[in-house]
N, C-alpha and C positions, 0 to 999 in steps of 0.2 A: 442449611441456609437456603432460603428460597431463591429462585432465579432472579435475574436483574432485567429491568427494561432497558432499552437502548436509546430512548428519546433523550435528546439534549446533546448529542455529539457535535463538537465544533471542529472544523477542519481549517488549518492555516498552511500557508506556504510563503517562502521568501528566500532571500539570499544570505541571511544570517541565521545563527543557531537558535534564535528566538524569532521565528517567522511572524510577520505582522500583517500579512494579507489574508483576511478571512474570506473563504470561498462561501458565497451566499447560496441559500436554498439547497443545501446538501440533503439528498434523500437517503443515501446509503454509502457507508464506508466499508469496503472489503479489506480487513486487515491482512497483512502478509502472513504466509505460512512458511516457516523455515523448513529446509530440507537438507539432507546430507547424503551423498553417494556412498555406497558400499563398494570397496575395492575387492575384487575376486582374487583370493590367494590360494585357490585350490591347486594342489600338486598331485602328481601320480601316487603319492604316498598318503593322501588324505584318507582318514579312517572311513572304511566302508564305502568309499567312493562318493561321500557327501561333500557338496561344495562348501567351501569355507570363505569367510569374508572378514575384513577389518573395516572400521570406519575411515572414510577419507579425512584428511587433516583439516579441511576447510568445509564450510557450509554455505548454502545459498540463502541470503536473507529474505528472498521472495519478492513478490509483487504486490503493490497496493492499488486498489481500484476505488474510484470515487464516482458515484452517480449523483447528478444534480439537475435541477430544473435548468433548461437551456434558454438563454436570451442572448441572441447574437449581439455583439458589440457592448455587452454589459461590462461592468468593472471586473467581474470574475472571469468572464470569457476572455477579455483583453489580457488579464494577468496570466492566465494559463497559456494563451498563445504566445505571449512575450517570453515566458519561461521555456516553452517548447522551441521557439525560434532560436533562443540563446544556445541551445544544445549543450548546456553545462549542468553540473550538479546543483540542485536546489535543496533547501531544507523543507521538510514536511512534518506537520504536527497535528495530532488529533487527540481528543479526550474521550474517555469511556469510563464507565462506573467500575470501581474495584471492590474489594472485599469490605472496605470501611469508608472509602472516600473516592472521589474522582481521580483517575490517573491520567497523566499526560505522556503520550508516546511521541518521541522525536526521532527523526532519521533523515538521511540524505538519499537522494535518488535522482533519476533522470526521467522526464516524461517521455514515454515511448509511444503513446497513442492518445489522441483526444479528438472528439468530434460529436456531433449530434447523433442520437440514436434514431430509430425508425420514427416517422411522423404519421401516426395513425389518424384515421378520420375522427375517431373519438378518443380522447385522452389528452395527455400533456406532452409538451416538448421537453425532452431530457437529453443530457449529454453524459458521456462516460470518459473518464481520464484514467489511464494506466501508468503506473510509476514503477520502474525497476529500481529496487533498493540497492544502495552501495554502502556496505558496512552495517554494523549492528543497530538495532532499535534500542533506545534508552527509555526507561520508564521512571517517571518521577511523581 
């Protein structure tokens, strides 16, 4: 199967499990990367002195990043600042191409960082939002 292009991603956020606020002018969505710690269970009797490990019982669902064009006081800027100020869990949803059709990824999280990026002499105004996930990501 050939690779897939990423053009056409839509990013939404909101207070319900079907978020209805579409963030405008999204440039890039950095999907979360799950991770799990390994617990060291090495003992004095470990064969050959090799360290031994077992998987931790829980995993970290990761962090989601979104870069967008930045327009101060726009609808998207206001929605993100409102969610950040609330200091509570929000729902986040993005679409991406799958093996045979577009897939929708939905999760909850808290916005941990948001603001404009560097403002170069030449270029465009952008902002980046970081979201720490809480719980698993569902795919439909």
